[in-house]
Biopython code that builds the backbone (N, CA, C, O; Angstrom):
import numpy as np
from Bio.PDB.StructureBuilder import StructureBuilder

atoms = [
    (1, "GLN", "N", (18.475, 0.918, 10.230)),
    (1, "GLN", "CA", (18.573, 1.309, 8.846)),
    (1, "GLN", "C", (17.200, 1.759, 8.384)),
    (1, "GLN", "O", (16.201, 1.087, 8.644)),
    (2, "ILE", "N", (17.147, 2.872, 7.710)),
    (2, "ILE", "CA", (15.881, 3.429, 7.234)),
    (2, "ILE", "C", (15.831, 3.315, 5.721)),
    (2, "ILE", "O", (16.802, 3.627, 5.032)),
    (3, "TYR", "N", (14.682, 2.861, 5.206)),
    (3, "TYR", "CA", (14.462, 2.776, 3.771)),
    (3, "TYR", "C", (13.361, 3.751, 3.388)),
    (3, "TYR", "O", (12.294, 3.739, 4.001)),
    (4, "VAL", "N", (13.593, 4.591, 2.392)),
    (4, "VAL", "CA", (12.573, 5.499, 1.885)),
    (4, "VAL", "C", (11.874, 4.760, 0.754)),
    (4, "VAL", "O", (12.501, 4.402, -0.242)),
    (5, "PHE", "N", (10.571, 4.534, 0.911)),
    (5, "PHE", "CA", (9.874, 3.755, -0.104)),
    (5, "PHE", "C", (9.044, 4.610, -1.034)),
    (5, "PHE", "O", (8.625, 4.129, -2.087)),
    (6, "GLU", "N", (8.792, 5.854, -0.687)),
    (6, "GLU", "CA", (8.065, 6.717, -1.602)),
    (6, "GLU", "C", (8.160, 8.146, -1.104)),
    (6, "GLU", "O", (7.961, 8.413, 0.082)),
    (7, "VAL", "N", (8.466, 9.073, -2.019)),
    (7, "VAL", "CA", (8.527, 10.479, -1.663)),
    (7, "VAL", "C", (7.755, 11.260, -2.715)),
    (7, "VAL", "O", (8.338, 11.835, -3.635)),
    (8, "ASN", "N", (6.449, 11.270, -2.568)),
    (8, "ASN", "CA", (5.571, 12.058, -3.433)),
    (8, "ASN", "C", (4.163, 12.010, -2.855)),
    (8, "ASN", "O", (3.909, 11.235, -1.933)),
    (9, "PRO", "N", (3.247, 12.815, -3.369)),
    (9, "PRO", "CA", (1.895, 12.817, -2.799)),
    (9, "PRO", "C", (1.195, 11.460, -2.875)),
    (9, "PRO", "O", (0.255, 11.211, -2.120)),
    (10, "GLY", "N", (1.631, 10.598, -3.755)),
    (10, "GLY", "CA", (1.036, 9.264, -3.863)),
    (10, "GLY", "C", (1.235, 8.427, -2.609)),
    (10, "GLY", "O", (0.555, 7.420, -2.411)),
    (11, "ALA", "N", (2.163, 8.845, -1.773)),
    (11, "ALA", "CA", (2.403, 8.119, -0.524)),
    (11, "ALA", "C", (1.157, 8.114, 0.345)),
    (11, "ALA", "O", (1.030, 7.282, 1.244)),
    (12, "SER", "N", (0.237, 9.032, 0.086)),
    (12, "SER", "CA", (-0.993, 9.076, 0.874)),
    (12, "SER", "C", (-1.800, 7.795, 0.682)),
    (12, "SER", "O", (-2.660, 7.482, 1.505)),
    (13, "ARG", "N", (-1.537, 7.049, -0.393)),
    (13, "ARG", "CA", (-2.205, 5.762, -0.586)),
    (13, "ARG", "C", (-1.282, 4.602, -0.220)),
    (13, "ARG", "O", (-1.761, 3.527, 0.141)),
    (14, "THR", "N", (0.010, 4.800, -0.307)),
    (14, "THR", "CA", (0.955, 3.730, 0.004)),
    (14, "THR", "C", (1.137, 3.552, 1.502)),
    (14, "THR", "O", (1.237, 2.423, 1.982)),
    (15, "VAL", "N", (1.179, 4.640, 2.240)),
    (15, "VAL", "CA", (1.411, 4.565, 3.682)),
    (15, "VAL", "C", (0.332, 3.716, 4.382)),
    (15, "VAL", "O", (0.688, 2.847, 5.178)),
    (16, "PRO", "N", (-0.963, 3.927, 4.122)),
    (16, "PRO", "CA", (-1.959, 3.068, 4.768)),
    (16, "PRO", "C", (-1.800, 1.592, 4.388)),
    (16, "PRO", "O", (-2.033, 0.711, 5.216)),
    (17, "PHE", "N", (-1.408, 1.323, 3.153)),
    (17, "PHE", "CA", (-1.186, -0.058, 2.711)),
    (17, "PHE", "C", (-0.056, -0.693, 3.512)),
    (17, "PHE", "O", (-0.199, -1.796, 4.038)),
    (18, "VAL", "N", (1.066, 0.012, 3.600)),
    (18, "VAL", "CA", (2.223, -0.512, 4.335)),
    (18, "VAL", "C", (1.870, -0.702, 5.803)),
    (18, "VAL", "O", (2.222, -1.720, 6.399)),
    (19, "ALA", "N", (1.175, 0.272, 6.392)),
    (19, "ALA", "CA", (0.800, 0.178, 7.800)),
    (19, "ALA", "C", (-0.044, -1.065, 8.060)),
    (19, "ALA", "O", (0.178, -1.781, 9.037)),
    (20, "LYS", "N", (-1.014, -1.318, 7.183)),
    (20, "LYS", "CA", (-1.859, -2.496, 7.356)),
    (20, "LYS", "C", (-1.070, -3.775, 7.111)),
    (20, "LYS", "O", (-1.256, -4.764, 7.820)),
    (21, "ALA", "N", (-0.197, -3.764, 6.120)),
    (21, "ALA", "CA", (0.577, -4.960, 5.780)),
    (21, "ALA", "C", (1.536, -5.375, 6.891)),
    (21, "ALA", "O", (1.730, -6.568, 7.129)),
    (22, "VAL", "N", (2.136, -4.402, 7.569)),
    (22, "VAL", "CA", (3.122, -4.725, 8.602)),
    (22, "VAL", "C", (2.597, -4.570, 10.022)),
    (22, "VAL", "O", (3.268, -4.956, 10.979)),
    (23, "GLY", "N", (1.391, -4.003, 10.165)),
    (23, "GLY", "CA", (0.798, -3.866, 11.489)),
    (23, "GLY", "C", (1.425, -2.788, 12.356)),
    (23, "GLY", "O", (1.451, -2.903, 13.581)),
    (24, "ILE", "N", (1.930, -1.743, 11.718)),
    (24, "ILE", "CA", (2.555, -0.628, 12.442)),
    (24, "ILE", "C", (1.868, 0.667, 11.992)),
    (24, "ILE", "O", (1.741, 0.895, 10.789)),
    (25, "PRO", "N", (1.424, 1.517, 12.918)),
    (25, "PRO", "CA", (0.738, 2.762, 12.547)),
    (25, "PRO", "C", (1.712, 3.811, 12.010)),
    (25, "PRO", "O", (2.056, 4.763, 12.712)),
    (26, "VAL", "N", (2.144, 3.638, 10.793)),
    (26, "VAL", "CA", (3.194, 4.458, 10.191)),
    (26, "VAL", "C", (2.856, 5.950, 10.213)),
    (26, "VAL", "O", (3.691, 6.760, 10.617)),
    (27, "ALA", "N", (1.654, 6.323, 9.790)),
    (27, "ALA", "CA", (1.290, 7.746, 9.728)),
    (27, "ALA", "C", (1.270, 8.363, 11.127)),
    (27, "ALA", "O", (1.728, 9.490, 11.312)),
    (28, "GLY", "N", (0.751, 7.642, 12.096)),
    (28, "GLY", "CA", (0.713, 8.152, 13.468)),
    (28, "GLY", "C", (2.103, 8.368, 14.035)),
    (28, "GLY", "O", (2.365, 9.365, 14.707)),
    (29, "ILE", "N", (2.983, 7.430, 13.760)),
    (29, "ILE", "CA", (4.373, 7.569, 14.216)),
    (29, "ILE", "C", (5.028, 8.770, 13.538)),
    (29, "ILE", "O", (5.725, 9.550, 14.187)),
    (30, "ALA", "N", (4.804, 8.917, 12.233)),
    (30, "ALA", "CA", (5.391, 10.050, 11.500)),
    (30, "ALA", "C", (4.888, 11.369, 12.064)),
    (30, "ALA", "O", (5.661, 12.315, 12.215)),
    (31, "ALA", "N", (3.591, 11.443, 12.379)),
    (31, "ALA", "CA", (3.031, 12.679, 12.933)),
    (31, "ALA", "C", (3.668, 13.009, 14.285)),
    (31, "ALA", "O", (3.970, 14.168, 14.569)),
    (32, "ARG", "N", (3.867, 11.994, 15.108)),
    (32, "ARG", "CA", (4.477, 12.233, 16.423)),
    (32, "ARG", "C", (5.946, 12.636, 16.290)),
    (32, "ARG", "O", (6.445, 13.440, 17.077)),
    (33, "ILE", "N", (6.637, 12.076, 15.291)),
    (33, "ILE", "CA", (8.031, 12.473, 15.047)),
    (33, "ILE", "C", (8.079, 13.938, 14.603)),
    (33, "ILE", "O", (8.947, 14.694, 15.039)),
    (34, "MET", "N", (7.140, 14.334, 13.732)),
    (34, "MET", "CA", (7.101, 15.741, 13.312)),
    (34, "MET", "C", (6.805, 16.650, 14.498)),
    (34, "MET", "O", (7.185, 17.821, 14.499)),
    (35, "GLY", "N", (6.124, 16.109, 15.508)),
    (35, "GLY", "CA", (5.842, 16.876, 16.710)),
    (35, "GLY", "C", (6.964, 16.875, 17.723)),
    (35, "GLY", "O", (6.844, 17.491, 18.782)),
    (36, "GLY", "N", (8.064, 16.187, 17.412)),
    (36, "GLY", "CA", (9.227, 16.231, 18.283)),
    (36, "GLY", "C", (9.642, 14.919, 18.921)),
    (36, "GLY", "O", (10.713, 14.848, 19.523)),
    (37, "ALA", "N", (8.826, 13.877, 18.807)),
    (37, "ALA", "CA", (9.207, 12.577, 19.380)),
    (37, "ALA", "C", (10.381, 11.990, 18.599)),
    (37, "ALA", "O", (10.551, 12.271, 17.413)),
    (38, "SER", "N", (11.173, 11.188, 19.263)),
    (38, "SER", "CA", (12.290, 10.544, 18.565)),
    (38, "SER", "C", (11.832, 9.197, 18.011)),
    (38, "SER", "O", (10.975, 8.534, 18.594)),
    (39, "LEU", "N", (12.406, 8.808, 16.897)),
    (39, "LEU", "CA", (12.085, 7.509, 16.300)),
    (39, "LEU", "C", (12.411, 6.390, 17.281)),
    (39, "LEU", "O", (11.681, 5.404, 17.377)),
    (40, "LYS", "N", (13.499, 6.550, 17.997)),
    (40, "LYS", "CA", (13.930, 5.533, 18.961)),
    (40, "LYS", "C", (12.890, 5.319, 20.065)),
    (40, "LYS", "O", (12.773, 4.216, 20.599)),
    (41, "SER", "N", (12.143, 6.358, 20.406)),
    (41, "SER", "CA", (11.170, 6.262, 21.500)),
    (41, "SER", "C", (10.025, 5.289, 21.206)),
    (41, "SER", "O", (9.296, 4.908, 22.122)),
    (42, "PHE", "N", (9.856, 4.887, 19.960)),
    (42, "PHE", "CA", (8.768, 3.973, 19.600)),
    (42, "PHE", "C", (9.155, 2.508, 19.780)),
    (42, "PHE", "O", (8.297, 1.627, 19.731)),
    (43, "GLY", "N", (10.450, 2.246, 19.990)),
    (43, "GLY", "CA", (10.891, 0.870, 20.194)),
    (43, "GLY", "C", (10.541, -0.050, 19.040)),
    (43, "GLY", "O", (10.195, -1.213, 19.248)),
    (44, "LEU", "N", (10.631, 0.469, 17.827)),
    (44, "LEU", "CA", (10.257, -0.318, 16.643)),
    (44, "LEU", "C", (11.243, -1.450, 16.392)),
    (44, "LEU", "O", (12.449, -1.296, 16.585)),
    (45, "ARG", "N", (10.728, -2.557, 15.971)),
    (45, "ARG", "CA", (11.519, -3.727, 15.582)),
    (45, "ARG", "C", (11.047, -4.176, 14.213)),
    (45, "ARG", "O", (9.917, -3.893, 13.814)),
    (46, "THR", "N", (11.902, -4.867, 13.501)),
    (46, "THR", "CA", (11.501, -5.421, 12.216)),
    (46, "THR", "C", (10.415, -6.463, 12.460)),
    (46, "THR", "O", (10.636, -7.436, 13.181)),
    (47, "PRO", "N", (9.242, -6.262, 11.860)),
    (47, "PRO", "CA", (8.162, -7.221, 12.111)),
    (47, "PRO", "C", (8.463, -8.583, 11.491)),
    (47, "PRO", "O", (9.034, -8.666, 10.403)),
    (48, "LYS", "N", (8.083, -9.627, 12.177)),
    (48, "LYS", "CA", (8.232, -10.991, 11.663)),
    (48, "LYS", "C", (6.901, -11.369, 11.017)),
    (48, "LYS", "O", (5.980, -11.836, 11.686)),
    (49, "LEU", "N", (6.822, -11.161, 9.734)),
    (49, "LEU", "CA", (5.565, -11.376, 9.012)),
    (49, "LEU", "C", (5.435, -12.818, 8.550)),
    (49, "LEU", "O", (6.407, -13.441, 8.121)),
    (50, "LYS", "N", (4.235, -13.328, 8.645)),
    (50, "LYS", "CA", (3.940, -14.670, 8.149)),
    (50, "LYS", "C", (2.986, -14.599, 6.973)),
    (50, "LYS", "O", (2.283, -15.560, 6.661)),
    (51, "HIS", "N", (2.975, -13.441, 6.326)),
    (51, "HIS", "CA", (2.091, -13.258, 5.179)),
    (51, "HIS", "C", (2.771, -12.377, 4.134)),
    (51, "HIS", "O", (3.798, -11.744, 4.383)),
    (52, "VAL", "N", (2.159, -12.366, 2.967)),
    (52, "VAL", "CA", (2.586, -11.519, 1.855)),
    (52, "VAL", "C", (1.403, -10.620, 1.539)),
    (52, "VAL", "O", (0.264, -11.086, 1.516)),
    (53, "ALA", "N", (1.655, -9.342, 1.297)),
    (53, "ALA", "CA", (0.599, -8.409, 0.924)),
    (53, "ALA", "C", (0.881, -7.881, -0.482)),
    (53, "ALA", "O", (1.992, -7.442, -0.777)),
    (54, "VAL", "N", (-0.127, -7.926, -1.336)),
    (54, "VAL", "CA", (0.004, -7.464, -2.713)),
    (54, "VAL", "C", (-0.985, -6.320, -2.930)),
    (54, "VAL", "O", (-2.180, -6.469, -2.675)),
    (55, "LYS", "N", (-0.483, -5.179, -3.399)),
    (55, "LYS", "CA", (-1.332, -4.023, -3.700)),
    (55, "LYS", "C", (-1.606, -4.014, -5.196)),
    (55, "LYS", "O", (-0.677, -4.114, -5.999)),
    (56, "GLU", "N", (-2.865, -3.897, -5.575)),
    (56, "GLU", "CA", (-3.241, -3.888, -6.988)),
    (56, "GLU", "C", (-4.145, -2.704, -7.268)),
    (56, "GLU", "O", (-5.053, -2.405, -6.491)),
    (57, "ALA", "N", (-3.894, -2.036, -8.373)),
    (57, "ALA", "CA", (-4.732, -0.910, -8.787)),
    (57, "ALA", "C", (-6.035, -1.423, -9.380)),
    (57, "ALA", "O", (-6.076, -2.473, -10.022)),
    (58, "VAL", "N", (-7.095, -0.663, -9.153)),
    (58, "VAL", "CA", (-8.393, -0.969, -9.754)),
    (58, "VAL", "C", (-8.605, 0.066, -10.855)),
    (58, "VAL", "O", (-8.668, 1.266, -10.588)),
    (59, "PHE", "N", (-8.711, -0.400, -12.068)),
    (59, "PHE", "CA", (-8.860, 0.510, -13.197)),
    (59, "PHE", "C", (-10.326, 0.654, -13.582)),
    (59, "PHE", "O", (-11.117, -0.260, -13.348)),
    (60, "PRO", "N", (-10.699, 1.783, -14.167)),
    (60, "PRO", "CA", (-12.110, 2.104, -14.397)),
    (60, "PRO", "C", (-12.723, 1.524, -15.671)),
    (60, "PRO", "O", (-13.808, 1.951, -16.065)),
    (61, "PHE", "N", (-12.076, 0.584, -16.316)),
    (61, "PHE", "CA", (-12.557, 0.145, -17.624)),
    (61, "PHE", "C", (-13.982, -0.387, -17.592)),
    (61, "PHE", "O", (-14.782, -0.033, -18.458)),
    (62, "ALA", "N", (-14.321, -1.219, -16.626)),
    (62, "ALA", "CA", (-15.680, -1.764, -16.548)),
    (62, "ALA", "C", (-16.656, -0.709, -16.043)),
    (62, "ALA", "O", (-17.833, -0.719, -16.403)),
    (63, "ARG", "N", (-16.173, 0.179, -15.227)),
    (63, "ARG", "CA", (-17.035, 1.197, -14.617)),
    (63, "ARG", "C", (-17.402, 2.321, -15.578)),
    (63, "ARG", "O", (-18.483, 2.902, -15.487)),
    (64, "PHE", "N", (-16.492, 2.620, -16.499)),
    (64, "PHE", "CA", (-16.707, 3.713, -17.440)),
    (64, "PHE", "C", (-16.593, 3.210, -18.880)),
    (64, "PHE", "O", (-15.504, 3.220, -19.453)),
    (65, "PRO", "N", (-17.696, 2.776, -19.463)),
    (65, "PRO", "CA", (-17.659, 2.276, -20.843)),
    (65, "PRO", "C", (-17.080, 3.331, -21.789)),
    (65, "PRO", "O", (-17.374, 4.521, -21.672)),
    (66, "GLY", "N", (-16.266, 2.875, -22.714)),
    (66, "GLY", "CA", (-15.685, 3.769, -23.697)),
    (66, "GLY", "C", (-14.358, 4.370, -23.288)),
    (66, "GLY", "O", (-13.735, 5.080, -24.077)),
    (67, "VAL", "N", (-13.908, 4.101, -22.063)),
    (67, "VAL", "CA", (-12.615, 4.614, -21.624)),
    (67, "VAL", "C", (-11.516, 3.876, -22.380)),
    (67, "VAL", "O", (-11.581, 2.658, -22.548)),
    (68, "ASP", "N", (-10.517, 4.610, -22.829)),
    (68, "ASP", "CA", (-9.392, 4.018, -23.549)),
    (68, "ASP", "C", (-8.635, 3.065, -22.615)),
    (68, "ASP", "O", (-8.109, 3.505, -21.593)),
    (69, "PRO", "N", (-8.570, 1.771, -22.945)),
    (69, "PRO", "CA", (-7.895, 0.819, -22.061)),
    (69, "PRO", "C", (-6.370, 0.827, -22.166)),
    (69, "PRO", "O", (-5.709, 0.075, -21.448)),
    (70, "VAL", "N", (-5.798, 1.653, -23.037)),
    (70, "VAL", "CA", (-4.347, 1.723, -23.157)),
    (70, "VAL", "C", (-3.827, 2.608, -22.029)),
    (70, "VAL", "O", (-4.207, 3.774, -21.916)),
    (71, "LEU", "N", (-2.964, 2.050, -21.207)),
    (71, "LEU", "CA", (-2.440, 2.797, -20.068)),
    (71, "LEU", "C", (-1.257, 3.661, -20.466)),
    (71, "LEU", "O", (-0.428, 3.267, -21.287)),
    (72, "GLY", "N", (-1.192, 4.830, -19.880)),
    (72, "GLY", "CA", (-0.082, 5.746, -20.084)),
    (72, "GLY", "C", (0.519, 6.115, -18.742)),
    (72, "GLY", "O", (0.259, 5.445, -17.743)),
    (73, "PRO", "N", (1.317, 7.171, -18.705)),
    (73, "PRO", "CA", (1.955, 7.551, -17.443)),
    (73, "PRO", "C", (1.013, 8.227, -16.448)),
    (73, "PRO", "O", (1.370, 8.399, -15.282)),
    (74, "GLU", "N", (-0.193, 8.615, -16.897)),
    (74, "GLU", "CA", (-1.121, 9.285, -15.988)),
    (74, "GLU", "C", (-1.707, 8.296, -14.994)),
    (74, "GLU", "O", (-1.788, 7.097, -15.262)),
    (75, "MET", "N", (-2.115, 8.818, -13.841)),
    (75, "MET", "CA", (-2.769, 7.998, -12.821)),
    (75, "MET", "C", (-4.230, 7.863, -13.215)),
    (75, "MET", "O", (-4.961, 8.853, -13.204)),
    (76, "ARG", "N", (-4.670, 6.666, -13.560)),
    (76, "ARG", "CA", (-6.045, 6.469, -13.986)),
    (76, "ARG", "C", (-6.788, 5.445, -13.152)),
    (76, "ARG", "O", (-7.915, 5.087, -13.495)),
    (77, "SER", "N", (-6.212, 4.972, -12.093)),
    (77, "SER", "CA", (-6.916, 3.974, -11.298)),
    (77, "SER", "C", (-7.980, 4.658, -10.452)),
    (77, "SER", "O", (-7.862, 5.835, -10.109)),
    (78, "THR", "N", (-9.025, 3.896, -10.119)),
    (78, "THR", "CA", (-10.107, 4.440, -9.295)),
    (78, "THR", "C", (-9.993, 3.950, -7.861)),
    (78, "THR", "O", (-10.869, 4.219, -7.039)),
    (79, "GLY", "N", (-8.933, 3.243, -7.561)),
    (79, "GLY", "CA", (-8.735, 2.750, -6.209)),
    (79, "GLY", "C", (-7.725, 1.626, -6.206)),
    (79, "GLY", "O", (-7.094, 1.330, -7.220)),
    (80, "GLU", "N", (-7.583, 1.009, -5.055)),
    (80, "GLU", "CA", (-6.638, -0.093, -4.905)),
    (80, "GLU", "C", (-7.233, -1.145, -3.987)),
    (80, "GLU", "O", (-8.081, -0.854, -3.143)),
    (81, "VAL", "N", (-6.775, -2.361, -4.169)),
    (81, "VAL", "CA", (-7.185, -3.459, -3.303)),
    (81, "VAL", "C", (-5.931, -4.144, -2.776)),
    (81, "VAL", "O", (-4.841, -3.987, -3.326)),
    (82, "MET", "N", (-6.108, -4.909, -1.696)),
    (82, "MET", "CA", (-4.993, -5.623, -1.088)),
    (82, "MET", "C", (-5.327, -7.102, -1.038)),
    (82, "MET", "O", (-6.415, -7.487, -0.608)),
    (83, "GLY", "N", (-4.403, -7.921, -1.472)),
    (83, "GLY", "CA", (-4.516, -9.364, -1.324)),
    (83, "GLY", "C", (-3.501, -9.813, -0.289)),
    (83, "GLY", "O", (-2.314, -9.509, -0.414)),
    (84, "ILE", "N", (-3.953, -10.538, 0.739)),
    (84, "ILE", "CA", (-3.051, -11.009, 1.793)),
    (84, "ILE", "C", (-3.193, -12.515, 1.939)),
    (84, "ILE", "O", (-4.304, -13.042, 1.989)),
    (85, "ASP", "N", (-2.063, -13.200, 2.008)),
    (85, "ASP", "CA", (-2.052, -14.638, 2.239)),
    (85, "ASP", "C", (-0.648, -15.039, 2.672)),
    (85, "ASP", "O", (0.279, -14.232, 2.601)),
    (86, "GLN", "N", (-0.491, -16.261, 3.113)),
    (86, "GLN", "CA", (0.828, -16.768, 3.492)),
    (86, "GLN", "C", (1.659, -17.087, 2.259)),
    (86, "GLN", "O", (2.883, -17.189, 2.342)),
    (87, "ASP", "N", (1.003, -17.244, 1.125)),
    (87, "ASP", "CA", (1.649, -17.623, -0.125)),
    (87, "ASP", "C", (1.530, -16.470, -1.126)),
    (87, "ASP", "O", (0.447, -15.907, -1.287)),
    (88, "PHE", "N", (2.633, -16.112, -1.804)),
    (88, "PHE", "CA", (2.586, -15.006, -2.762)),
    (88, "PHE", "C", (1.556, -15.239, -3.853)),
    (88, "PHE", "O", (0.784, -14.337, -4.180)),
    (89, "GLY", "N", (1.534, -16.438, -4.420)),
    (89, "GLY", "CA", (0.596, -16.717, -5.508)),
    (89, "GLY", "C", (-0.845, -16.496, -5.091)),
    (89, "GLY", "O", (-1.634, -15.927, -5.845)),
    (90, "LEU", "N", (-1.194, -16.943, -3.891)),
    (90, "LEU", "CA", (-2.563, -16.756, -3.407)),
    (90, "LEU", "C", (-2.841, -15.288, -3.083)),
    (90, "LEU", "O", (-3.942, -14.801, -3.341)),
    (91, "ALA", "N", (-1.867, -14.582, -2.525)),
    (91, "ALA", "CA", (-2.040, -13.153, -2.254)),
    (91, "ALA", "C", (-2.241, -12.400, -3.560)),
    (91, "ALA", "O", (-3.095, -11.517, -3.644)),
    (92, "PHE", "N", (-1.463, -12.742, -4.578)),
    (92, "PHE", "CA", (-1.604, -12.106, -5.886)),
    (92, "PHE", "C", (-2.972, -12.408, -6.482)),
    (92, "PHE", "O", (-3.640, -11.512, -6.997)),
    (93, "ALA", "N", (-3.391, -13.678, -6.411)),
    (93, "ALA", "CA", (-4.699, -14.065, -6.940)),
    (93, "ALA", "C", (-5.817, -13.299, -6.244)),
    (93, "ALA", "O", (-6.749, -12.831, -6.897)),
    (94, "LYS", "N", (-5.730, -13.170, -4.932)),
    (94, "LYS", "CA", (-6.749, -12.417, -4.183)),
    (94, "LYS", "C", (-6.785, -10.952, -4.630)),
    (94, "LYS", "O", (-7.859, -10.360, -4.736)),
    (95, "SER", "N", (-5.616, -10.371, -4.891)),
    (95, "SER", "CA", (-5.586, -8.979, -5.342)),
    (95, "SER", "C", (-6.236, -8.845, -6.718)),
    (95, "SER", "O", (-6.917, -7.856, -6.994)),
    (96, "GLN", "N", (-6.028, -9.830, -7.571)),
    (96, "GLN", "CA", (-6.621, -9.787, -8.910)),
    (96, "GLN", "C", (-8.143, -9.952, -8.844)),
    (96, "GLN", "O", (-8.880, -9.276, -9.562)),
    (97, "ILE", "N", (-8.600, -10.850, -7.984)),
    (97, "ILE", "CA", (-10.047, -11.035, -7.816)),
    (97, "ILE", "C", (-10.668, -9.758, -7.261)),
    (97, "ILE", "O", (-11.725, -9.320, -7.716)),
    (98, "GLY", "N", (-9.997, -9.165, -6.272)),
    (98, "GLY", "CA", (-10.499, -7.919, -5.684)),
    (98, "GLY", "C", (-10.543, -6.763, -6.665)),
    (98, "GLY", "O", (-11.415, -5.899, -6.579)),
    (99, "ALA", "N", (-9.603, -6.750, -7.595)),
    (99, "ALA", "CA", (-9.534, -5.674, -8.581)),
    (99, "ALA", "C", (-10.519, -5.889, -9.725)),
    (99, "ALA", "O", (-10.742, -5.000, -10.547)),
    (100, "GLY", "N", (-11.107, -7.089, -9.764)),
    (100, "GLY", "CA", (-12.090, -7.375, -10.815)),
    (100, "GLY", "C", (-11.442, -7.815, -12.096)),
    (100, "GLY", "O", (-12.135, -8.093, -13.075)),
]
sb = StructureBuilder()
sb.init_structure("model")
sb.init_model(0)
sb.init_chain("A")
sb.init_seg("    ")
for serial, (resi, resn, name, xyz) in enumerate(atoms, 1):
    if name == "N":
        sb.init_residue(resn, " ", resi, " ")
    sb.init_atom(name, np.array(xyz, "f"), 0.0, 1.0, " ", f" {name:<3s}", serial, name[0])
structure = sb.get_structure()
């Protein structure tokens, strides 16, 4: 079963996150499939993860004084951080600390 998790240019930031979180080189596999390899040839299995990964946006408020802190639909983050732990609460906390 295949799940589409993002179909837009923003996937350029999501794909590396997912690859690191699950330990599978997603972009490399996709490139080889576009080159003619079959998905089946990779022998992929559902990974048995013992951790939770949380992606958090880093916003520019501290970096750019005077920036309007009210968020809208525009993309205004200056990057992203990842919090990883065996426990969701700790993974979330790590992402918040990393985001400042």
